[in-house]
C-alpha positions in Angstrom: 0.0 0.0 0.0 1.0 3.6 -0.4 0.7 6.5 2.0 0.9 10.0 0.5 2.5 13.1 1.9 1.8 16.6 0.9 5.1 18.5 0.1 5.5 22.2 0.5 8.4 23.6 -1.6 10.8 25.9 0.0 11.3 29.6 -1.0 13.4 28.5 -4.0 10.6 26.2 -5.2 12.5 23.0 -4.2 11.3 20.3 -4.5 9.2 20.7 -7.6 6.8 18.0 -6.4 3.6 18.6 -4.4 3.2 15.1 -3.0 5.3 12.0 -2.3 4.1 8.4 -1.9 5.9 5.8 0.2 5.3 2.1 0.7 3.6 1.2 4.0 2.5 -2.0 5.7 -0.9 -2.3 7.4 -0.5 -1.8 11.2 -3.7 -3.6 12.1 -6.2 -0.9 12.1 -8.0 0.8 9.2 -6.1 4.0 9.5 -2.7 2.9 10.8 0.4 2.0 8.7 4.1 1.4 9.1 6.3 3.4 6.7 8.2 0.8 4.7 10.7 2.8 2.5 12.7 5.9 3.1 11.0 9.2 2.2 12.8 11.5 -0.1 11.0 14.7 0.5 8.5 14.2 3.3 9.7 15.7 6.6 6.9 14.2 8.9 7.8 10.5 9.2 10.7 8.2 8.8 11.3 4.5 8.0 9.5 2.3 10.5 7.2 5.0 11.9 3.6 4.0 12.5 1.4 6.7 11.0 -2.3 7.6 11.0 -3.8 8.3 7.5 -7.0 9.9 6.4 -8.7 8.6 3.3 -9.6 11.2 0.7 -10.9 10.1 -2.7 -9.4 6.6 -2.3 -5.9 8.1 -1.4 -4.4 7.4 2.0 -2.9 10.8 3.1 -0.6 11.1 6.1 -2.3 12.6 9.0 0.1 12.1 12.1 2.8 9.9 13.5 1.3 7.5 16.1 4.6 5.9 17.1 8.1 6.9 16.2 10.8 4.5 15.1 14.4 5.1 16.3 15.3 6.0 12.7 16.7 9.5 11.8 16.2 10.7 8.2 18.8 12.6 6.1 19.0 13.6 2.5 22.3 13.7 0.7 23.1 15.4 -2.6 26.4 14.5 -4.2 27.8 17.1 -6.6 29.4 14.4 -8.6 27.0 11.7 -9.7 29.8 9.2 -9.9 30.4 9.5 -6.1 26.8 8.4 -5.2 27.6 4.6 -5.2 30.7 5.3 -2.9 28.8 7.5 -0.5 25.9 5.0 -0.3 28.3 2.1 0.3 30.0 4.0 3.0 26.6 4.9 4.7 25.5 1.3 4.5 28.8 0.2 6.1 28.1 2.6 8.9 24.7 0.9 9.5 22.4 3.1 7.6 19.9 2.2 4.9 19.8 4.3 1.6 17.6 4.8 -1.4 18.6 6.7 -4.5 16.4 9.0 -6.6 18.4 9.3 -9.8 16.5 12.2 -11.5 17.1 14.3 -8.4 20.6 12.9 -7.7 19.4 12.4 -4.0 20.1 9.8 -1.5 17.5 9.3 1.2 19.2 7.9 4.3 17.7 6.1 7.3 20.0 6.1 10.4 18.9 3.6 13.1 20.0 5.1 16.5 22.0 7.9 18.1 25.4 6.2 17.9 25.1 5.6 14.2 23.7 9.2 13.7 26.9 10.6 15.2 29.2 8.6 13.0 27.0 9.3 9.9 27.1 13.1 10.6 30.9 12.9 11.1 31.4 11.1 7.8 29.0 13.5 5.9 30.7 16.6 7.5 34.1 15.3 6.2 32.7 15.0 2.7 30.9 18.3 3.0 34.2 20.1 4.0 35.8 18.5 0.9 33.1 20.0 -1.3 31.8 16.6 -2.5 28.3 16.8 -1.2 25.7 18.6 0.8 23.1 17.2 3.2 20.2 18.0 5.4 18.8 16.3 8.5 15.1 16.1 8.0 14.2 14.1 11.2 16.6 13.6 14.1 15.8 10.8 16.6 18.3 10.8 19.5 17.2 7.6 21.2 20.0 5.3 22.2 18.5 2.2 20.7 21.6 1.0 18.9 
């Protein structure tokens, strides 16, 4: 199943999408679902979150987070497309999960727990200082689950 998020572009008009759909698993009630892939643009929920949806014209729209997972969410933009595989591999080696949106040259990164979040930010900051990428933290979860 899919859950849809409304997307508000920033002052520069980014992103140029007005909604995003993510895969979700039925959480056992008619309006509750568990997010099952990493959002690229949504800022309200992360991989593993249980969310409440409202049905509108047959579409499940995100309404609220019912239960947070320990997963933080980041987005990484590599200035050189050839670096994406190396950056993704390094993030996976750190314990993250990644998904790539080729047309936006964007890595969505799910970071499970505070310890991995710190090492992920350290790695990304080194690459940022080298001018290889830029990143943003969309959702920070500082639980010590790992």
